[in-house]
C-alpha positions as CSV (number, residue, x, y, z in Angstrom):
1,X,21.8,-25.1,22.3
2,X,24.4,-23.5,21.6
3,X,25.2,-22.1,25.4
4,X,24.5,-25.6,27.0
5,X,27.1,-27.4,24.8
6,X,29.9,-24.2,26.3
7,X,29.3,-25.3,29.5
8,X,29.4,-28.9,29.0
9,X,33.1,-28.3,27.9
10,X,33.8,-26.2,30.5
11,X,32.9,-27.9,33.2
12,X,35.2,-31.3,31.4
13,X,38.1,-28.7,31.3
14,X,37.2,-27.8,35.0
15,X,37.1,-31.6,36.0
16,X,40.5,-31.9,34.3
17,X,42.4,-29.1,36.3
18,X,41.1,-30.6,39.5
19,X,42.1,-34.2,38.3
20,X,38.1,-34.9,39.2
21,X,38.6,-38.7,36.5
22,X,35.0,-39.4,37.8
23,X,33.6,-36.1,37.0
24,X,35.6,-36.1,33.7
25,X,34.2,-39.4,32.7
26,X,30.7,-38.8,34.0
27,X,30.7,-36.0,31.3
28,X,31.3,-38.6,28.5
29,X,29.3,-41.2,26.5
30,X,29.7,-45.0,26.9
31,X,31.0,-45.1,23.3
32,X,33.9,-41.6,23.9
33,X,36.3,-41.6,21.1
34,X,39.8,-40.5,22.0
35,X,42.4,-39.8,19.2
36,X,45.7,-40.0,21.4
37,X,48.7,-37.4,20.3
38,X,51.4,-39.9,20.0
39,X,49.1,-43.4,19.5
40,X,46.1,-45.2,18.3
41,X,42.4,-44.1,18.1
42,X,41.1,-45.7,21.8
43,X,37.3,-46.4,22.3
44,X,35.0,-46.4,25.4
45,X,35.0,-45.3,28.9
46,X,37.5,-48.3,30.0
47,X,40.6,-47.1,27.8
48,X,39.7,-43.5,28.8
49,X,39.8,-44.2,32.4
50,X,42.7,-46.5,31.3
51,X,44.7,-43.3,29.5
52,X,43.9,-40.6,32.5
53,X,45.2,-43.2,35.1
54,X,48.5,-43.4,32.8
55,X,48.5,-39.4,32.5
56,X,48.1,-39.0,36.2
57,X,51.2,-41.2,37.0
58,X,54.1,-39.3,35.1
59,X,52.2,-36.3,34.6
60,X,49.6,-33.2,36.5
61,X,48.8,-30.5,33.8
62,X,46.3,-27.9,33.6
63,X,44.7,-26.7,31.4
64,X,44.9,-22.8,30.5
65,X,43.3,-20.0,28.9
66,X,40.8,-22.4,27.5
67,X,38.6,-21.0,23.9
68,X,35.5,-22.7,23.3
69,X,33.9,-22.3,19.9
70,X,30.7,-24.2,19.0
71,X,28.5,-24.9,15.8
72,X,25.3,-22.8,15.9
73,X,23.5,-26.1,16.7
74,X,25.6,-27.1,19.1
75,X,26.9,-30.8,18.0
76,X,30.4,-29.8,17.1
77,X,32.8,-27.7,18.6
78,X,36.5,-27.3,19.6
79,X,38.3,-26.2,21.8
80,X,42.0,-24.4,22.0
81,X,44.1,-24.0,25.3
82,X,47.9,-24.2,27.0
83,X,48.5,-27.1,28.8
84,X,51.1,-26.2,31.6
85,X,52.3,-29.2,32.8
86,X,55.2,-31.3,34.8
87,X,56.8,-34.8,33.9
88,X,56.5,-36.3,37.4
89,X,57.9,-40.0,36.9
90,X,59.5,-41.6,34.0
91,X,56.8,-42.8,31.2
92,X,58.1,-45.6,29.2
93,X,59.8,-45.2,25.9
94,X,60.5,-41.4,27.2
95,X,63.5,-39.7,29.0
96,X,64.0,-39.3,32.5
97,X,61.4,-37.5,34.6
98,X,63.2,-35.0,36.9
99,X,60.2,-32.6,37.2
100,X,60.7,-30.7,33.9
101,X,58.3,-28.1,33.0
102,X,56.4,-28.1,29.6
103,X,53.6,-25.6,28.2
104,X,52.4,-26.9,24.4
105,X,49.2,-25.6,22.8
106,X,46.1,-28.1,22.1
107,X,43.3,-28.2,19.7
108,X,40.9,-30.6,20.6
109,X,37.3,-31.6,18.7
110,X,34.2,-32.1,20.1
111,X,31.2,-34.1,19.2
112,X,27.8,-33.5,21.8
113,X,24.7,-35.2,22.2
114,X,22.2,-35.7,24.2
115,X,23.9,-33.3,27.1
116,X,27.1,-35.8,27.1
117,X,30.9,-35.6,25.0
118,X,30.9,-38.9,22.7
119,X,34.0,-37.9,21.2
């Protein structure tokens, strides 16, 4: 179970790095919960797909140096990585985009069941 969960999470971030949004969404359950960094908690695939569309319109990002930690039962995991990004188009409420680059440390907490990520 542990190895399968780690492989699932690595597939998820590989899809992220490939900008394969359908591939990412296919790895999530319909009731996915997403806690947005500077926003509210969103629920469901539709909300997450809309978030991905917004991010794709304004930013280009890659997750690098991904480290995955999984509980022995494989039901909970954490991923720690660094986001390397470029600010492509002005996001409303933020400074004007001029191709600025950024590097951010990230931690994600995930639950896993039935071979997909519900949160």
